[in-house]
C-alpha positions as a Markdown table, in Angstrom:
| # | Residue | x | y | z |
|---|---|---|---|---|
| 1 | Met | 122.7 | -164.7 | 26.2 |
| 2 | Gly | 119.7 | -167.4 | 26.2 |
| 3 | Met | 116.7 | -167.6 | 28.2 |
| 4 | Leu | 118.3 | -170.0 | 30.5 |
| 5 | Asp | 121.1 | -167.5 | 31.6 |
| 6 | Thr | 118.9 | -165.7 | 33.9 |
| 7 | Lys | 118.0 | -166.1 | 37.6 |
| 8 | Pro | 116.3 | -169.5 | 38.0 |
| 9 | Gln | 113.1 | -167.9 | 39.3 |
| 10 | Glu | 112.8 | -166.0 | 35.9 |
| 11 | Glu | 113.3 | -169.2 | 33.7 |
| 12 | Pro | 110.4 | -170.5 | 32.0 |
| 13 | Leu | 109.2 | -173.9 | 33.3 |
| 14 | His | 109.4 | -176.7 | 30.7 |
| 15 | Ser | 106.2 | -179.1 | 30.2 |
| 16 | Gly | 107.8 | -182.1 | 32.2 |
| 17 | Glu | 108.4 | -179.4 | 35.4 |
| 18 | Val | 105.0 | -178.0 | 34.9 |
| 19 | Phe | 103.2 | -181.4 | 34.7 |
| 20 | Asn | 105.3 | -182.9 | 37.6 |
| 21 | Leu | 104.9 | -179.9 | 39.9 |
| 22 | Trp | 101.0 | -179.8 | 39.3 |
| 23 | Thr | 100.8 | -183.6 | 40.0 |
| 24 | Tyr | 103.0 | -183.1 | 43.0 |
| 25 | Leu | 100.8 | -180.5 | 44.4 |
| 26 | Tyr | 97.5 | -182.6 | 43.6 |
| 27 | Ser | 98.9 | -185.5 | 45.3 |
| 28 | Thr | 100.2 | -183.5 | 48.3 |
| 29 | Lys | 96.8 | -182.0 | 48.7 |
| 30 | Gly | 95.1 | -185.3 | 48.5 |
| 31 | Phe | 97.7 | -186.8 | 51.3 |
| 32 | Leu | 97.1 | -183.8 | 53.5 |
| 33 | Val | 93.6 | -185.0 | 53.9 |
| 34 | Thr | 94.1 | -188.5 | 54.2 |
| 35 | Leu | 96.6 | -187.6 | 57.3 |
| 36 | Gln | 93.8 | -185.6 | 58.8 |
| 37 | Thr | 91.9 | -188.9 | 58.6 |
| 38 | Leu | 94.8 | -191.1 | 60.1 |
| 39 | Ile | 95.3 | -188.5 | 62.6 |
| 40 | Asn | 91.6 | -189.1 | 63.8 |
| 41 | His | 92.1 | -192.8 | 63.5 |
| 42 | Thr | 95.2 | -193.0 | 65.7 |
| 43 | Gly | 95.2 | -194.1 | 69.4 |
| 44 | Asp | 98.8 | -194.0 | 70.0 |
| 45 | Asn | 100.1 | -190.8 | 71.4 |
| 46 | Asp | 103.5 | -191.0 | 69.7 |
| 47 | Leu | 102.1 | -191.8 | 66.4 |
| 48 | Lys | 99.7 | -189.2 | 66.8 |
| 49 | Val | 102.4 | -186.5 | 67.5 |
| 50 | Phe | 104.4 | -187.5 | 64.8 |
| 51 | Leu | 101.2 | -187.4 | 62.4 |
| 52 | Glu | 100.7 | -184.0 | 63.4 |
| 53 | Asp | 104.1 | -183.0 | 63.3 |
| 54 | Leu | 104.4 | -184.6 | 59.7 |
| 55 | Tyr | 101.4 | -182.7 | 58.6 |
| 56 | Glu | 102.3 | -179.3 | 60.0 |
| 57 | Asn | 106.0 | -179.3 | 59.3 |
| 58 | Ala | 106.4 | -181.3 | 56.0 |
| 59 | Phe | 103.5 | -181.7 | 53.9 |
| 60 | Thr | 101.7 | -178.3 | 54.5 |
| 61 | Gln | 104.9 | -176.6 | 53.9 |
| 62 | Glu | 105.7 | -178.5 | 50.5 |
| 63 | Asp | 101.9 | -177.6 | 49.6 |
| 64 | Gln | 102.5 | -174.0 | 50.1 |
| 65 | Gln | 106.0 | -174.0 | 48.3 |
| 66 | Val | 105.0 | -175.9 | 45.3 |
| 67 | Glu | 101.7 | -173.9 | 45.3 |
| 68 | Ala | 103.6 | -170.5 | 45.5 |
| 69 | Leu | 105.7 | -171.6 | 42.7 |
| 70 | Leu | 102.8 | -172.5 | 40.3 |
| 71 | Lys | 100.9 | -169.2 | 41.0 |
| 72 | Glu | 104.1 | -167.3 | 40.3 |
| 73 | Thr | 104.4 | -169.0 | 36.9 |
| 74 | Gly | 100.7 | -168.6 | 36.1 |
| 75 | Ile | 99.9 | -172.2 | 36.2 |
| 76 | Arg | 96.3 | -173.3 | 37.3 |
| 77 | Leu | 96.2 | -175.1 | 40.6 |
| 78 | Pro | 94.9 | -178.1 | 41.0 |
| 79 | Pro | 91.7 | -178.9 | 43.0 |
| 80 | Ala | 92.1 | -179.5 | 46.9 |
| 81 | Pro | 89.6 | -181.9 | 48.4 |
| 82 | Pro | 87.9 | -180.5 | 51.5 |
| 83 | Asp | 89.2 | -180.9 | 55.0 |
| 84 | Arg | 88.1 | -183.5 | 57.1 |
| 85 | Pro | 86.6 | -182.8 | 60.5 |
| 86 | Asn | 88.3 | -183.7 | 63.8 |
| 87 | Val | 86.6 | -186.8 | 65.4 |
| 88 | Glu | 87.1 | -188.8 | 68.5 |
| 89 | Leu | 88.8 | -192.3 | 68.2 |
| 90 | Gln | 86.0 | -193.9 | 70.2 |
| 91 | Asp | 83.3 | -192.5 | 67.8 |
| 92 | Ile | 84.7 | -194.4 | 64.9 |
| 93 | Pro | 83.5 | -198.1 | 64.7 |
| 94 | Ala | 85.9 | -200.6 | 65.5 |
| 95 | Gly | 85.8 | -202.4 | 62.0 |
| 96 | Ala | 85.9 | -199.2 | 60.2 |
| 97 | Arg | 89.2 | -198.1 | 62.0 |
| 98 | Phe | 92.6 | -198.2 | 60.9 |
| 99 | Asn | 95.0 | -199.8 | 63.5 |
| 100 | Asp | 98.2 | -197.5 | 64.5 |
| 101 | Pro | 100.6 | -200.2 | 63.0 |
| 102 | Glu | 98.7 | -200.0 | 59.7 |
| 103 | Ile | 98.7 | -196.3 | 60.0 |
| 104 | Ala | 102.6 | -196.4 | 60.3 |
| 105 | Val | 102.8 | -198.6 | 57.2 |
| 106 | Leu | 100.7 | -196.4 | 55.0 |
| 107 | Val | 102.6 | -193.2 | 56.1 |
| 108 | Gln | 105.7 | -194.9 | 55.7 |
| 109 | Lys | 105.0 | -196.2 | 52.2 |
| 110 | Glu | 104.0 | -192.6 | 51.3 |
| 111 | Leu | 107.4 | -191.2 | 52.4 |
| 112 | Met | 109.1 | -193.8 | 50.3 |
| 113 | Ile | 107.0 | -193.0 | 47.1 |
| 114 | Gly | 107.4 | -189.5 | 47.9 |
| 115 | Lys | 111.2 | -189.7 | 48.1 |
| 116 | Met | 111.3 | -191.6 | 44.6 |
| 117 | Thr | 109.1 | -188.7 | 43.1 |
| 118 | Cys | 111.1 | -185.9 | 44.5 |
| 119 | Ser | 114.1 | -187.7 | 43.1 |
| 120 | Tyr | 112.7 | -187.9 | 39.5 |
| 121 | Ile | 111.7 | -184.3 | 39.7 |
| 122 | Thr | 115.0 | -183.1 | 40.8 |
| 123 | Gly | 116.4 | -185.5 | 37.8 |
| 124 | Ile | 114.3 | -183.7 | 35.2 |
| 125 | Ala | 114.2 | -180.4 | 36.3 |
| 126 | Ile | 116.4 | -177.7 | 34.8 |
| 127 | Arg | 115.7 | -174.8 | 37.0 |
| 128 | Glu | 118.0 | -174.8 | 40.0 |
| 129 | Asp | 115.3 | -173.6 | 42.5 |
| 130 | Ile | 113.2 | -176.6 | 41.6 |
| 131 | Arg | 116.2 | -179.0 | 42.0 |
| 132 | Thr | 117.0 | -177.5 | 45.2 |
| 133 | Met | 113.3 | -177.4 | 46.5 |
| 134 | Phe | 112.9 | -181.1 | 45.6 |
| 135 | Gly | 116.2 | -182.1 | 47.1 |
| 136 | Glu | 115.1 | -180.7 | 50.3 |
| 137 | Phe | 111.6 | -182.4 | 50.3 |
| 138 | His | 113.4 | -185.7 | 49.7 |
| 139 | Thr | 115.8 | -185.2 | 52.7 |
| 140 | Gln | 112.9 | -184.2 | 54.7 |
| 141 | Lys | 111.0 | -187.3 | 53.8 |
| 142 | Asp | 113.9 | -189.3 | 54.6 |
| 143 | Glu | 114.1 | -187.9 | 58.0 |
| 144 | Tyr | 110.6 | -188.5 | 58.7 |
| 145 | Glu | 110.7 | -192.1 | 57.2 |
| 146 | Leu | 113.6 | -192.8 | 59.7 |
| 147 | Lys | 111.2 | -191.2 | 62.5 |
| 148 | Val | 108.4 | -193.7 | 61.8 |
| 149 | Leu | 110.7 | -196.8 | 61.5 |
| 150 | Lys | 112.0 | -195.9 | 65.1 |
| 151 | Ile | 108.3 | -195.8 | 66.2 |
| 152 | Thr | 107.3 | -198.9 | 64.5 |
| 153 | Lys | 110.5 | -200.9 | 66.1 |
| 154 | Asn | 109.8 | -199.2 | 69.7 |
| 155 | Lys | 106.3 | -200.2 | 69.4 |
| 156 | Gly | 106.8 | -203.7 | 68.2 |
| 157 | Trp | 104.8 | -203.1 | 64.9 |
| 158 | Ile | 107.4 | -203.7 | 62.5 |
| 159 | Val | 107.0 | -206.9 | 60.7 |
| 160 | Ser | 110.5 | -208.1 | 59.4 |
| 161 | Pro | 111.0 | -210.1 | 56.5 |
| 162 | Pro | 112.6 | -213.8 | 57.1 |
| 163 | Ile | 116.3 | -213.7 | 58.3 |
| 164 | Asn | 118.7 | -215.4 | 56.2 |
| 165 | Ile | 121.6 | -216.7 | 58.4 |
| 166 | Lys | 123.7 | -218.5 | 55.9 |
């Protein structure tokens, strides 16, 4: 019986899994702080509700799951930037403020990049639990990307490339 014939949680992580899990957690911790900032800058209520949901029910949960996995395997955790304070939108100078359409595009971009990263980690992972976890992260990011797309369409913020009618 080989070392990979046990329960997935008991299998050792290979170096690619360690590197990518650590890097994913580091990136996620950074984006959680970015989301706090973007929530402060958001004036549109629908977008704000979406961002708060994304923060609480997607990225925070991913952070906790990956952190728990690294702790279980004895891997040192990456540093986390400090949380951002809540501020009122009107306290942010107009020239320093992100606009709602810009925020939607930034979040959509992060979700797209996240899906690619999740696909990559799923592809290199040997442990089934990691593959399953990142498959679920991918699906969740896809659902949130669809939600932000609907918001941008409903608000008239979407910038469509030229349409080819030929």
